[in-house]
C-alpha positions in Angstrom: 94.0 91.7 -101.2 94.3 95.7 -100.4 95.1 98.3 -103.4 98.6 98.6 -103.4 99.0 94.8 -103.6 97.3 94.3 -106.0 99.5 97.3 -108.2 102.4 94.7 -107.5 101.4 91.9 -108.7 102.5 91.9 -112.3 99.7 91.4 -114.7 102.1 89.8 -117.1 104.6 86.8 -116.1 108.8 87.8 -118.6 109.3 85.1 -120.7 112.7 83.7 -119.4 114.4 81.8 -122.4 117.6 79.9 -121.9 120.3 78.8 -124.9 123.0 76.5 -124.2 125.0 76.9 -127.2 127.6 73.6 -128.1 126.4 71.7 -124.7 128.6 69.3 -126.2 131.6 71.2 -124.9 130.3 71.2 -121.6 129.2 67.5 -121.2 133.1 66.7 -122.2 134.4 68.3 -119.9 132.0 68.1 -117.0 129.5 65.4 -117.9 127.9 64.1 -114.6 127.7 67.7 -113.2 126.0 69.6 -116.3 123.9 66.5 -117.3 122.2 66.6 -113.9 121.9 70.5 -113.5 120.3 69.9 -117.4 118.0 67.3 -116.4 116.8 68.9 -113.3 116.4 72.7 -115.1 114.3 70.8 -118.0 112.4 69.4 -115.2 111.0 72.4 -113.0 111.3 74.8 -116.8 108.1 72.7 -117.6 106.1 74.2 -114.6 107.7 77.4 -114.1 107.1 78.2 -118.2 111.3 78.8 -118.8 112.0 77.7 -122.1 115.3 75.7 -122.5 117.2 75.6 -125.6 120.2 72.9 -126.0 122.5 73.2 -129.1 125.1 70.5 -130.6 127.0 70.4 -133.5 127.7 67.0 -132.0 124.5 64.6 -132.1 125.5 61.8 -130.5 124.7 59.4 -127.6 127.2 60.8 -125.3 126.1 64.1 -125.6 122.5 64.1 -126.5 121.1 61.0 -123.6 118.1 59.4 -123.0 117.6 61.7 -119.7 118.2 64.9 -121.7 116.0 63.3 -124.7 112.8 62.7 -122.3 113.2 66.1 -120.7 113.4 67.4 -123.8 110.4 66.7 -126.0 110.7 69.4 -128.5 113.8 68.7 -131.3 115.2 70.6 -134.2 117.9 68.7 -136.4 119.1 70.6 -139.3 121.4 68.7 -141.8 123.8 65.7 -140.2 126.0 63.2 -142.1 124.8 60.3 -141.3 121.4 58.3 -140.6 123.0 57.2 -136.9 123.1 61.6 -135.7 119.5 61.7 -137.4 118.0 58.7 -135.1 119.7 60.5 -132.2 118.1 63.6 -132.5 114.5 62.6 -134.0 114.8 58.8 -133.4 113.9 57.9 -137.2 116.2 58.9 -140.0 115.4 61.9 -142.5 118.0 64.7 -140.9 120.7 63.1 -143.3 118.9 64.0 -146.4 118.5 67.8 -145.6 119.8 70.7 -148.4 121.3 72.4 -145.4 121.1 76.1 -145.7 118.5 76.3 -143.1 116.5 73.2 -144.0 115.2 71.7 -141.0 112.9 68.8 -139.6 111.0 69.6 -136.8 110.0 67.0 -134.0 106.1 68.4 -132.7 105.9 67.4 -128.7 104.3 64.2 -127.8 104.1 62.9 -131.1 105.7 61.2 -133.5 105.4 63.1 -136.8 107.5 65.4 -138.2 107.1 68.7 -139.9 109.6 70.0 -142.3 110.8 74.0 -142.9 113.3 76.6 -143.7 114.5 78.3 -140.6 116.7 81.5 -140.8 119.8 80.9 -142.6 122.5 84.2 -143.4 125.5 83.4 -145.5 129.0 84.9 -144.6 128.8 87.3 -147.5 125.5 88.8 -146.2 126.8 88.9 -142.8 129.8 91.1 -144.4 127.4 93.4 -145.8 125.8 94.2 -142.4 128.6 94.6 -140.6 130.4 97.2 -143.2 126.8 98.8 -143.1 126.5 99.0 -139.8 130.4 100.1 -139.3 129.3 103.3 -141.7 126.7 104.9 -139.0 127.2 107.0 -136.4 129.2 105.3 -133.3 126.8 105.6 -129.9 128.5 104.7 -126.8 127.2 104.8 -123.3 127.9 107.8 -121.7 128.3 106.1 -118.2 131.1 104.2 -120.2 132.2 107.2 -121.7 132.8 108.9 -118.2 134.0 106.0 -116.2 137.8 106.4 -114.8 140.2 103.5 -115.2 143.1 103.6 -112.6 145.8 101.7 -113.5 148.6 100.1 -111.9 151.2 102.6 -110.6 149.3 106.2 -110.9 149.3 108.4 -107.6 146.0 107.8 -105.8 145.6 104.1 -106.4 145.3 101.9 -102.9 145.1 98.5 -103.9 144.8 97.5 -100.3 142.1 100.1 -99.5 140.4 98.5 -103.0 140.2 95.0 -101.5 138.9 96.0 -97.7 136.1 98.2 -99.6 134.3 94.5 -101.3 134.7 92.9 -98.1 135.8 93.3 -94.8 136.7 89.9 -94.4 138.8 89.3 -97.7 142.1 89.5 -96.1 141.1 87.0 -93.8 139.8 84.8 -96.4 142.5 85.3 -98.8 144.9 84.5 -95.5 143.0 81.0 -94.8 142.9 80.0 -98.1 146.3 80.4 -99.0 147.5 78.7 -95.8 145.4 75.7 -96.4 146.3 75.8 -99.8 142.9 75.7 -101.6 139.7 77.7 -102.5 136.7 76.0 -100.9 133.7 77.8 -100.2 132.6 75.1 -97.6 136.2 75.9 -96.0 135.9 79.7 -95.5 132.7 78.7 -94.0 133.9 76.8 -91.1 136.8 79.3 -90.6 135.1 82.3 -91.0 131.6 81.7 -89.2 130.0 82.9 -92.5 127.1 82.2 -94.7 127.7 79.9 -98.4 126.7 83.7 -100.0 129.1 85.3 -98.3 132.1 83.0 -98.7 131.0 82.0 -102.5 131.8 86.1 -103.4 134.4 86.1 -101.8 136.0 83.4 -103.7 134.7 85.3 -106.9 136.5 88.1 -105.5 139.9 85.8 -105.3 139.5 84.8 -108.9 138.8 88.1 -109.9 142.1 89.3 -108.3 144.1 86.1 -109.4 144.7 84.7 -106.0 142.8 81.1 -107.1 141.9 79.4 -110.2 138.4 79.2 -112.1 135.4 77.0 -111.2 136.7 73.1 -111.0 133.2 71.7 -110.4 132.5 69.9 -107.1 137.0 70.3 -106.4 138.6 73.1 -104.5 139.5 76.0 -106.7 143.7 76.1 -107.0 145.7 78.5 -105.3 147.7 80.5 -108.1 149.8 82.9 -105.6 152.2 82.3 -102.5 152.8 83.9 -99.2 155.1 85.7 -100.8 153.2 86.9 -103.8 149.9 87.7 -100.7 152.4 89.8 -99.1 153.6 91.8 -102.1 149.8 92.4 -103.0 149.1 93.3 -99.5 151.9 96.0 -100.5 150.5 97.0 -103.2 151.5 94.9 -106.3 148.9 93.5 -108.6 149.3 89.5 -108.5 151.1 89.5 -111.6 153.8 92.0 -110.3 153.8 90.3 -107.0 154.6 87.1 -109.1 157.5 88.8 -111.1 158.6 90.1 -107.9 158.5 86.8 -106.3 160.3 85.6 -109.1 163.3 88.4 -109.3 163.8 87.5 -105.7 164.0 83.9 -106.0 166.7 84.2 -108.6 168.8 86.9 -106.8 169.2 85.6 -103.6 171.6 82.8 -102.9 169.9 79.2 -103.2 169.7 77.8 -99.3 170.7 74.4 -98.8 168.1 71.7 -99.1 167.1 70.1 -96.1 167.7 66.1 -96.2 164.6 65.4 -95.0 165.6 61.0 -95.7 165.6 58.8 -92.4 168.9 57.5 -91.1 169.2 54.6 -89.9 171.4 53.5 -86.5 174.7 52.7 -88.4 177.1 50.5 -85.8 180.3 52.7 -84.9 183.5 51.4 -86.1 186.2 49.6 -84.1 189.8 49.9 -83.4 190.6 46.2 -84.3 191.0 45.2 -87.9 188.3 43.3 -89.5 188.2 39.9 -88.8 189.9 38.0 -91.8 189.9 33.9 -93.2 193.0 33.1 -92.4 192.4 34.5 -89.1 189.4 32.3 -88.8 191.3 28.8 -89.6 194.1 29.5 -87.1 192.1 29.9 -84.5 189.9 27.1 -85.4 193.5 25.0 -85.6 194.2 26.6 -81.7 191.2 25.4 -80.8 191.6 21.6 -82.4 194.9 21.3 -80.1 193.1 22.5 -77.2 191.0 19.7 -77.5 193.2 16.8 -78.3 195.3 18.2 -75.0 192.2 17.7 -72.9 192.2 14.0 -74.4 195.7 12.9 -73.3 195.3 14.6 -70.2 191.9 12.7 -69.3 193.6 9.4 -70.5 196.5 10.0 -68.6 194.6 10.4 -65.8 192.3 6.9 -66.6 195.6 5.1 -66.5 196.7 6.4 -63.3 193.6 5.4 -61.6 194.0 1.8 -63.5 197.5 1.4 -61.9 196.1 2.3 -58.6 193.5 -0.3 -58.8 195.8 -3.3 -59.7 197.8 -2.5 -57.2 
């Protein structure tokens, strides 16, 4: 290695600490996906030197599963409500008898030894005193934030369409694809536009910022919030909320179009000019047919008698 390469190698690797507050809320919304990511991160963080801290106020079996416990060897339990909650966290009782206010039990990794300690605790009164003390001091703001100019909607010089194009050259095409298909999917943009995953994911994030698609929904595609008319209004320079308002006003003021009848109609028989068949006509027809049969039988008998007389003569 050269001297320049040695200088580029850091002497100390920084600590990476991942803190997840109230992991129970995440597991209740998307349990399977969140649990899978936590387990993978915990397995790899042990080798990479990443510290993972998970906190929850609901120590139940649904939140702290066996797979999560097996990948998190060190555990801390504060005062809990029941013995069952203590067993879920520490695999034994004891946390239900703590005094509160920072009193805790620490499970040493790789052992079953419990250490009792006092955690940092601040009461509400102390927090209010600290906030009051800080508020009396001189305010310090970042100069970049103070000097930042924020253009409001409607101000001269604002070009929303140019701002959209500045994000990405294919932003408009991506929005057209998403609105046409009715779903905001990264894989959809990859196939339709022939781009990579990173660029497609950034385009979806830009759409979420502009209010075109909804928030992240796990493995499902994001919901498209605006319509084609709203998107045309946004291209004209309006925001997503303004576009929705204009679309609603146009719908309210315009005449209501007639609804198309999409029901399939079966072929109906054409009405004949003749009168419908009645029961009286049926009886009369039966009587006529019976009379015709009797006349035919009489003719046959008469013909037979004439033949008999001819033979006897």
